[in-house]
VMD Tcl script that builds the backbone (N, CA, C; Angstrom):
set m [mol new atoms 342]
animate dup $m
set s [atomselect $m all]
$s set {name element resname resid chain x y z} {
  {N N UNK 1 A -226.353 -70.938 -33.381}
  {CA C UNK 1 A -225.537 -72.043 -33.096}
  {C C UNK 1 A -224.208 -71.983 -33.703}
  {N N UNK 2 A -223.183 -72.313 -33.026}
  {CA C UNK 2 A -221.839 -72.194 -33.606}
  {C C UNK 2 A -221.363 -73.647 -33.833}
  {N N UNK 3 A -220.794 -73.873 -35.028}
  {CA C UNK 3 A -220.244 -75.097 -35.306}
  {C C UNK 3 A -218.830 -75.208 -34.830}
  {N N UNK 4 A -218.456 -76.155 -34.015}
  {CA C UNK 4 A -217.133 -76.154 -33.514}
  {C C UNK 4 A -216.147 -76.935 -34.441}
  {N N UNK 5 A -215.059 -76.416 -34.694}
  {CA C UNK 5 A -213.916 -77.032 -35.473}
  {C C UNK 5 A -212.636 -76.346 -35.207}
  {N N UNK 6 A -211.717 -76.889 -35.644}
  {CA C UNK 6 A -210.230 -76.416 -35.628}
  {C C UNK 6 A -209.764 -76.123 -36.996}
  {N N UNK 7 A -209.204 -74.938 -37.146}
  {CA C UNK 7 A -208.690 -74.624 -38.435}
  {C C UNK 7 A -207.226 -74.711 -38.526}
  {N N UNK 8 A -206.528 -75.348 -37.361}
  {CA C UNK 8 A -205.201 -75.427 -37.411}
  {C C UNK 8 A -204.707 -76.526 -38.614}
  {N N UNK 9 A -203.585 -76.368 -39.070}
  {CA C UNK 9 A -203.102 -77.293 -40.078}
  {C C UNK 9 A -202.358 -78.573 -39.304}
  {N N UNK 10 A -202.438 -79.678 -39.988}
  {CA C UNK 10 A -201.870 -80.822 -39.282}
  {C C UNK 10 A -200.961 -81.456 -40.351}
  {N N UNK 11 A -200.149 -82.298 -39.979}
  {CA C UNK 11 A -199.069 -82.904 -40.952}
  {C C UNK 11 A -199.915 -83.822 -41.843}
  {N N UNK 12 A -199.316 -84.229 -42.917}
  {CA C UNK 12 A -199.965 -84.846 -44.135}
  {C C UNK 12 A -200.583 -86.166 -43.702}
  {N N UNK 13 A -200.092 -86.942 -42.726}
  {CA C UNK 13 A -200.722 -88.293 -42.359}
  {C C UNK 13 A -201.991 -88.077 -41.742}
  {N N UNK 14 A -202.324 -86.998 -41.171}
  {CA C UNK 14 A -203.649 -86.839 -40.514}
  {C C UNK 14 A -204.644 -86.130 -41.403}
  {N N UNK 15 A -204.228 -85.482 -42.499}
  {CA C UNK 15 A -205.202 -84.686 -43.273}
  {C C UNK 15 A -206.342 -85.437 -43.715}
  {N N UNK 16 A -206.101 -86.761 -44.198}
  {CA C UNK 16 A -207.171 -87.471 -44.853}
  {C C UNK 16 A -208.263 -87.854 -43.801}
  {N N UNK 17 A -207.743 -88.265 -42.532}
  {CA C UNK 17 A -208.628 -88.751 -41.520}
  {C C UNK 17 A -209.498 -87.621 -40.851}
  {N N UNK 18 A -208.912 -86.499 -40.694}
  {CA C UNK 18 A -209.457 -85.488 -39.745}
  {C C UNK 18 A -209.768 -84.161 -40.363}
  {N N UNK 19 A -209.435 -83.959 -41.685}
  {CA C UNK 19 A -209.590 -82.641 -42.199}
  {C C UNK 19 A -210.292 -82.610 -43.564}
  {N N UNK 20 A -210.847 -81.334 -43.815}
  {CA C UNK 20 A -211.387 -81.126 -45.225}
  {C C UNK 20 A -210.552 -80.014 -45.731}
  {N N UNK 21 A -210.481 -79.969 -47.045}
  {CA C UNK 21 A -209.721 -78.860 -47.758}
  {C C UNK 21 A -208.247 -78.756 -47.338}
  {N N UNK 22 A -207.516 -79.895 -47.383}
  {CA C UNK 22 A -206.137 -79.972 -47.167}
  {C C UNK 22 A -205.798 -79.332 -45.768}
  {N N UNK 23 A -206.576 -79.498 -44.818}
  {CA C UNK 23 A -206.204 -79.072 -43.404}
  {C C UNK 23 A -206.833 -77.778 -43.002}
  {N N UNK 24 A -207.666 -77.269 -43.894}
  {CA C UNK 24 A -208.280 -75.915 -43.482}
  {C C UNK 24 A -209.277 -76.140 -42.364}
  {N N UNK 25 A -210.061 -77.202 -42.330}
  {CA C UNK 25 A -211.060 -77.533 -41.361}
  {C C UNK 25 A -210.765 -78.926 -40.762}
  {N N UNK 26 A -210.360 -78.884 -39.562}
  {CA C UNK 26 A -209.971 -80.088 -38.859}
  {C C UNK 26 A -210.583 -80.406 -37.556}
  {N N UNK 27 A -210.732 -81.619 -37.146}
  {CA C UNK 27 A -211.188 -81.926 -35.838}
  {C C UNK 27 A -210.380 -83.174 -35.444}
  {N N UNK 28 A -209.579 -82.963 -34.330}
  {CA C UNK 28 A -208.668 -83.921 -33.837}
  {C C UNK 28 A -209.411 -84.688 -32.713}
  {N N UNK 29 A -209.922 -85.910 -32.888}
  {CA C UNK 29 A -210.787 -86.518 -31.900}
  {C C UNK 29 A -209.811 -86.995 -30.654}
  {N N UNK 30 A -210.394 -86.939 -29.484}
  {CA C UNK 30 A -209.658 -87.342 -28.276}
  {C C UNK 30 A -209.372 -88.835 -28.407}
  {N N UNK 31 A -208.452 -89.342 -27.745}
  {CA C UNK 31 A -207.926 -90.765 -27.994}
  {C C UNK 31 A -207.555 -90.854 -29.391}
  {N N UNK 32 A -207.758 -91.871 -29.967}
  {CA C UNK 32 A -207.301 -92.099 -31.329}
  {C C UNK 32 A -208.488 -92.115 -32.291}
  {N N UNK 33 A -209.575 -91.537 -32.064}
  {CA C UNK 33 A -210.713 -91.630 -32.886}
  {C C UNK 33 A -211.523 -92.769 -32.627}
  {N N UNK 34 A -211.225 -93.442 -31.554}
  {CA C UNK 34 A -212.015 -94.726 -31.281}
  {C C UNK 34 A -211.836 -95.831 -32.426}
  {N N UNK 35 A -210.678 -95.796 -32.986}
  {CA C UNK 35 A -210.336 -96.815 -34.044}
  {C C UNK 35 A -211.048 -96.545 -35.340}
  {N N UNK 36 A -211.660 -95.393 -35.543}
  {CA C UNK 36 A -212.284 -95.060 -36.796}
  {C C UNK 36 A -211.334 -94.316 -37.569}
  {N N UNK 37 A -211.091 -94.764 -38.889}
  {CA C UNK 37 A -210.094 -94.154 -39.816}
  {C C UNK 37 A -210.414 -92.737 -40.102}
  {N N UNK 38 A -211.651 -92.271 -40.325}
  {CA C UNK 38 A -211.940 -90.911 -40.633}
  {C C UNK 38 A -212.625 -90.168 -39.531}
  {N N UNK 39 A -212.232 -90.327 -38.385}
  {CA C UNK 39 A -212.923 -90.006 -37.201}
  {C C UNK 39 A -213.186 -88.344 -37.197}
  {N N UNK 40 A -212.250 -87.611 -37.637}
  {CA C UNK 40 A -212.382 -86.190 -37.572}
  {C C UNK 40 A -213.405 -85.717 -38.603}
  {N N UNK 41 A -213.377 -86.396 -39.786}
  {CA C UNK 41 A -214.435 -85.943 -40.763}
  {C C UNK 41 A -215.782 -86.377 -40.327}
  {N N UNK 42 A -215.878 -87.416 -39.665}
  {CA C UNK 42 A -217.158 -87.879 -39.133}
  {C C UNK 42 A -217.782 -86.874 -38.178}
  {N N UNK 43 A -216.884 -86.372 -37.300}
  {CA C UNK 43 A -217.285 -85.431 -36.247}
  {C C UNK 43 A -217.694 -84.187 -36.847}
  {N N UNK 44 A -216.950 -83.671 -37.793}
  {CA C UNK 44 A -217.309 -82.501 -38.525}
  {C C UNK 44 A -218.614 -82.612 -39.238}
  {N N UNK 45 A -218.930 -83.714 -39.941}
  {CA C UNK 45 A -220.102 -83.880 -40.646}
  {C C UNK 45 A -221.335 -84.120 -39.579}
  {N N UNK 46 A -221.098 -84.451 -38.426}
  {CA C UNK 46 A -222.128 -84.495 -37.399}
  {C C UNK 46 A -222.458 -83.131 -36.931}
  {N N UNK 47 A -221.362 -82.403 -36.758}
  {CA C UNK 47 A -221.562 -80.915 -36.426}
  {C C UNK 47 A -222.326 -80.200 -37.392}
  {N N UNK 48 A -222.044 -80.367 -38.714}
  {CA C UNK 48 A -222.859 -79.796 -39.796}
  {C C UNK 48 A -224.344 -80.268 -39.765}
  {N N UNK 49 A -224.532 -81.548 -39.471}
  {CA C UNK 49 A -225.842 -82.093 -39.402}
  {C C UNK 49 A -226.586 -81.443 -38.293}
  {N N UNK 50 A -226.041 -81.350 -37.124}
  {CA C UNK 50 A -226.657 -80.671 -36.092}
  {C C UNK 50 A -226.997 -79.099 -36.331}
  {N N UNK 51 A -226.016 -78.548 -37.073}
  {CA C UNK 51 A -226.301 -77.094 -37.462}
  {C C UNK 51 A -227.520 -77.031 -38.326}
  {N N UNK 52 A -227.652 -77.836 -39.332}
  {CA C UNK 52 A -228.860 -77.811 -40.279}
  {C C UNK 52 A -230.084 -78.356 -39.605}
  {N N UNK 53 A -229.965 -79.213 -38.617}
  {CA C UNK 53 A -231.200 -79.526 -37.896}
  {C C UNK 53 A -231.734 -78.347 -37.163}
  {N N UNK 54 A -230.830 -77.585 -36.436}
  {CA C UNK 54 A -231.114 -76.443 -35.719}
  {C C UNK 54 A -231.731 -75.359 -36.654}
  {N N UNK 55 A -231.155 -75.163 -37.859}
  {CA C UNK 55 A -231.748 -74.200 -38.882}
  {C C UNK 55 A -233.008 -74.601 -39.388}
  {N N UNK 56 A -233.263 -76.012 -39.487}
  {CA C UNK 56 A -234.549 -76.504 -39.938}
  {C C UNK 56 A -235.713 -76.554 -38.930}
  {N N UNK 57 A -235.399 -76.790 -37.708}
  {CA C UNK 57 A -236.400 -76.942 -36.635}
  {C C UNK 57 A -235.874 -76.786 -35.313}
  {N N UNK 58 A -235.753 -75.568 -34.829}
  {CA C UNK 58 A -235.103 -75.302 -33.581}
  {C C UNK 58 A -235.649 -76.019 -32.375}
  {N N UNK 59 A -237.055 -76.225 -32.527}
  {CA C UNK 59 A -237.783 -76.966 -31.427}
  {C C UNK 59 A -237.398 -78.412 -31.335}
  {N N UNK 60 A -236.935 -78.964 -32.454}
  {CA C UNK 60 A -236.510 -80.383 -32.422}
  {C C UNK 60 A -234.911 -80.580 -32.238}
  {N N UNK 61 A -234.260 -79.497 -32.290}
  {CA C UNK 61 A -232.786 -79.532 -32.333}
  {C C UNK 61 A -232.373 -80.035 -30.864}
  {N N UNK 62 A -232.977 -79.443 -29.826}
  {CA C UNK 62 A -232.563 -79.775 -28.534}
  {C C UNK 62 A -232.841 -81.315 -28.256}
  {N N UNK 63 A -233.954 -81.845 -28.707}
  {CA C UNK 63 A -234.386 -83.266 -28.556}
  {C C UNK 63 A -233.344 -84.109 -29.308}
  {N N UNK 64 A -232.963 -83.648 -30.418}
  {CA C UNK 64 A -231.975 -84.351 -31.228}
  {C C UNK 64 A -230.549 -84.488 -30.508}
  {N N UNK 65 A -230.178 -83.267 -29.994}
  {CA C UNK 65 A -228.875 -83.225 -29.363}
  {C C UNK 65 A -228.865 -84.115 -28.094}
  {N N UNK 66 A -229.869 -84.043 -27.414}
  {CA C UNK 66 A -229.965 -84.925 -26.051}
  {C C UNK 66 A -230.069 -86.393 -26.422}
  {N N UNK 67 A -230.836 -86.796 -27.453}
  {CA C UNK 67 A -230.964 -88.200 -27.978}
  {C C UNK 67 A -229.623 -88.548 -28.481}
  {N N UNK 68 A -228.940 -87.815 -29.206}
  {CA C UNK 68 A -227.646 -88.162 -29.811}
  {C C UNK 68 A -226.539 -88.382 -28.765}
  {N N UNK 69 A -226.673 -87.517 -27.751}
  {CA C UNK 69 A -225.709 -87.736 -26.586}
  {C C UNK 69 A -225.907 -89.014 -25.830}
  {N N UNK 70 A -227.253 -89.453 -25.712}
  {CA C UNK 70 A -227.507 -90.637 -25.003}
  {C C UNK 70 A -227.321 -91.807 -25.836}
  {N N UNK 71 A -227.597 -91.738 -27.123}
  {CA C UNK 71 A -227.712 -92.988 -27.943}
  {C C UNK 71 A -226.518 -93.256 -28.809}
  {N N UNK 72 A -225.823 -92.282 -29.274}
  {CA C UNK 72 A -224.777 -92.404 -30.230}
  {C C UNK 72 A -223.452 -92.454 -29.531}
  {N N UNK 73 A -223.045 -93.626 -29.116}
  {CA C UNK 73 A -221.891 -93.770 -28.175}
  {C C UNK 73 A -220.560 -93.939 -28.885}
  {N N UNK 74 A -220.578 -94.392 -30.249}
  {CA C UNK 74 A -219.314 -94.580 -30.933}
  {C C UNK 74 A -219.447 -94.026 -32.353}
  {N N UNK 75 A -218.282 -93.790 -32.876}
  {CA C UNK 75 A -218.219 -93.193 -34.227}
  {C C UNK 75 A -218.528 -94.254 -35.331}
  {N N UNK 76 A -218.369 -95.562 -35.059}
  {CA C UNK 76 A -218.495 -96.616 -35.977}
  {C C UNK 76 A -219.974 -96.479 -36.531}
  {N N UNK 77 A -220.858 -96.285 -35.637}
  {CA C UNK 77 A -222.365 -96.273 -36.007}
  {C C UNK 77 A -222.977 -94.925 -35.986}
  {N N UNK 78 A -222.103 -93.882 -36.010}
  {CA C UNK 78 A -222.757 -92.495 -35.877}
  {C C UNK 78 A -223.824 -92.153 -36.915}
  {N N UNK 79 A -223.481 -92.463 -38.186}
  {CA C UNK 79 A -224.514 -92.145 -39.264}
  {C C UNK 79 A -225.821 -92.888 -39.118}
  {N N UNK 80 A -225.770 -94.179 -38.671}
  {CA C UNK 80 A -226.935 -94.963 -38.481}
  {C C UNK 80 A -227.755 -94.475 -37.317}
  {N N UNK 81 A -227.059 -94.147 -36.186}
  {CA C UNK 81 A -227.591 -93.682 -34.964}
  {C C UNK 81 A -228.280 -92.364 -35.181}
  {N N UNK 82 A -227.596 -91.473 -35.905}
  {CA C UNK 82 A -228.210 -90.191 -36.195}
  {C C UNK 82 A -229.395 -90.309 -37.105}
  {N N UNK 83 A -229.359 -91.186 -38.033}
  {CA C UNK 83 A -230.639 -91.417 -38.920}
  {C C UNK 83 A -231.780 -91.876 -38.150}
  {N N UNK 84 A -231.396 -92.761 -37.153}
  {CA C UNK 84 A -232.606 -93.326 -36.327}
  {C C UNK 84 A -233.210 -92.135 -35.489}
  {N N UNK 85 A -232.482 -91.317 -35.027}
  {CA C UNK 85 A -232.959 -90.178 -34.212}
  {C C UNK 85 A -233.833 -89.230 -35.076}
  {N N UNK 86 A -233.246 -88.869 -36.238}
  {CA C UNK 86 A -233.859 -87.941 -37.138}
  {C C UNK 86 A -235.179 -88.527 -37.519}
  {N N UNK 87 A -235.317 -89.805 -37.834}
  {CA C UNK 87 A -236.680 -90.397 -38.180}
  {C C UNK 87 A -237.483 -90.307 -37.002}
  {N N UNK 88 A -237.029 -90.683 -35.821}
  {CA C UNK 88 A -237.842 -90.639 -34.619}
  {C C UNK 88 A -238.489 -89.283 -34.313}
  {N N UNK 89 A -237.699 -88.310 -34.649}
  {CA C UNK 89 A -238.189 -86.859 -34.369}
  {C C UNK 89 A -239.010 -86.328 -35.572}
  {N N UNK 90 A -239.105 -87.181 -36.645}
  {CA C UNK 90 A -239.948 -86.650 -37.738}
  {C C UNK 90 A -239.339 -85.739 -38.602}
  {N N UNK 91 A -238.012 -85.650 -38.616}
  {CA C UNK 91 A -237.198 -84.688 -39.388}
  {C C UNK 91 A -237.071 -85.336 -40.781}
  {N N UNK 92 A -236.688 -84.557 -41.672}
  {CA C UNK 92 A -236.390 -85.006 -43.104}
  {C C UNK 92 A -234.938 -85.309 -43.327}
  {N N UNK 93 A -234.640 -86.500 -43.182}
  {CA C UNK 93 A -233.179 -86.929 -43.249}
  {C C UNK 93 A -232.521 -86.558 -44.589}
  {N N UNK 94 A -233.322 -86.834 -45.705}
  {CA C UNK 94 A -232.905 -86.501 -47.042}
  {C C UNK 94 A -232.543 -85.014 -47.153}
  {N N UNK 95 A -233.346 -84.135 -46.623}
  {CA C UNK 95 A -233.141 -82.650 -46.704}
  {C C UNK 95 A -231.869 -82.272 -45.810}
  {N N UNK 96 A -231.738 -82.859 -44.608}
  {CA C UNK 96 A -230.553 -82.545 -43.896}
  {C C UNK 96 A -229.278 -83.028 -44.473}
  {N N UNK 97 A -229.302 -84.196 -45.003}
  {CA C UNK 97 A -228.116 -84.838 -45.768}
  {C C UNK 97 A -227.737 -83.912 -46.908}
  {N N UNK 98 A -228.775 -83.504 -47.642}
  {CA C UNK 98 A -228.601 -82.663 -48.826}
  {C C UNK 98 A -227.945 -81.362 -48.437}
  {N N UNK 99 A -228.441 -80.756 -47.475}
  {CA C UNK 99 A -227.743 -79.391 -46.900}
  {C C UNK 99 A -226.376 -79.575 -46.451}
  {N N UNK 100 A -226.085 -80.692 -45.770}
  {CA C UNK 100 A -224.744 -80.975 -45.380}
  {C C UNK 100 A -223.794 -81.109 -46.592}
  {N N UNK 101 A -224.260 -81.885 -47.639}
  {CA C UNK 101 A -223.402 -82.119 -48.813}
  {C C UNK 101 A -223.311 -80.765 -49.593}
  {N N UNK 102 A -224.360 -80.013 -49.751}
  {CA C UNK 102 A -224.338 -78.771 -50.499}
  {C C UNK 102 A -223.400 -77.798 -49.820}
  {N N UNK 103 A -223.234 -77.868 -48.411}
  {CA C UNK 103 A -222.392 -76.891 -47.844}
  {C C UNK 103 A -220.876 -77.004 -48.374}
  {N N UNK 104 A -220.600 -78.130 -48.794}
  {CA C UNK 104 A -219.204 -78.382 -49.377}
  {C C UNK 104 A -219.147 -77.863 -50.776}
  {N N UNK 105 A -218.364 -76.783 -51.006}
  {CA C UNK 105 A -218.145 -76.334 -52.387}
  {C C UNK 105 A -216.835 -76.810 -52.840}
  {N N UNK 106 A -216.420 -76.296 -54.044}
  {CA C UNK 106 A -215.085 -76.791 -54.610}
  {C C UNK 106 A -213.982 -76.452 -53.831}
  {N N UNK 107 A -214.029 -75.293 -53.077}
  {CA C UNK 107 A -212.766 -74.936 -52.380}
  {C C UNK 107 A -213.002 -74.499 -50.931}
  {N N UNK 108 A -214.230 -74.572 -50.473}
  {CA C UNK 108 A -214.555 -74.115 -49.092}
  {C C UNK 108 A -215.891 -74.673 -48.713}
  {N N UNK 109 A -216.126 -74.628 -47.434}
  {CA C UNK 109 A -217.414 -74.984 -46.880}
  {C C UNK 109 A -218.129 -73.790 -46.360}
  {N N UNK 110 A -219.267 -73.481 -46.897}
  {CA C UNK 110 A -219.884 -72.067 -46.619}
  {C C UNK 110 A -220.321 -72.070 -45.231}
  {N N UNK 111 A -220.590 -73.155 -44.422}
  {CA C UNK 111 A -221.074 -73.094 -43.053}
  {C C UNK 111 A -219.774 -72.987 -42.194}
  {N N UNK 112 A -218.840 -73.816 -42.444}
  {CA C UNK 112 A -217.539 -73.926 -41.561}
  {C C UNK 112 A -216.791 -72.524 -41.647}
  {N N UNK 113 A -216.894 -71.948 -42.805}
  {CA C UNK 113 A -216.339 -70.650 -43.039}
  {C C UNK 113 A -216.763 -69.521 -42.078}
  {N N UNK 114 A -218.010 -69.613 -41.650}
  {CA C UNK 114 A -218.611 -68.630 -40.801}
  {C C UNK 114 A -217.924 -68.342 -39.447}
}
mol reanalyze $m
mol bondsrecalc $m
mol representation Tube
mol addrep $m
């Protein structure tokens, strides 16, 4: 599974909302991020979550992705929606969240670097 992201740099006013590591890994949401201040970061974190769900249990990854697409319709509630689906599928949310957080090192993200 490939995690999608853009590595192009953006101007300083968008770094906080859409990028990690001072613009190294960015995601520019369509429209204006649906009014969510850190839309790009939320999208990247969700992509990482999906990556680690795939790595943890490939048989449940597809169910997660389909449910996420149907149920998680806005970025305001993306974390709560994702947690609900993870629980429904019997996945370990703590483990997935820990893997996402551990992927962020001091100067780089080991998964996004791939």
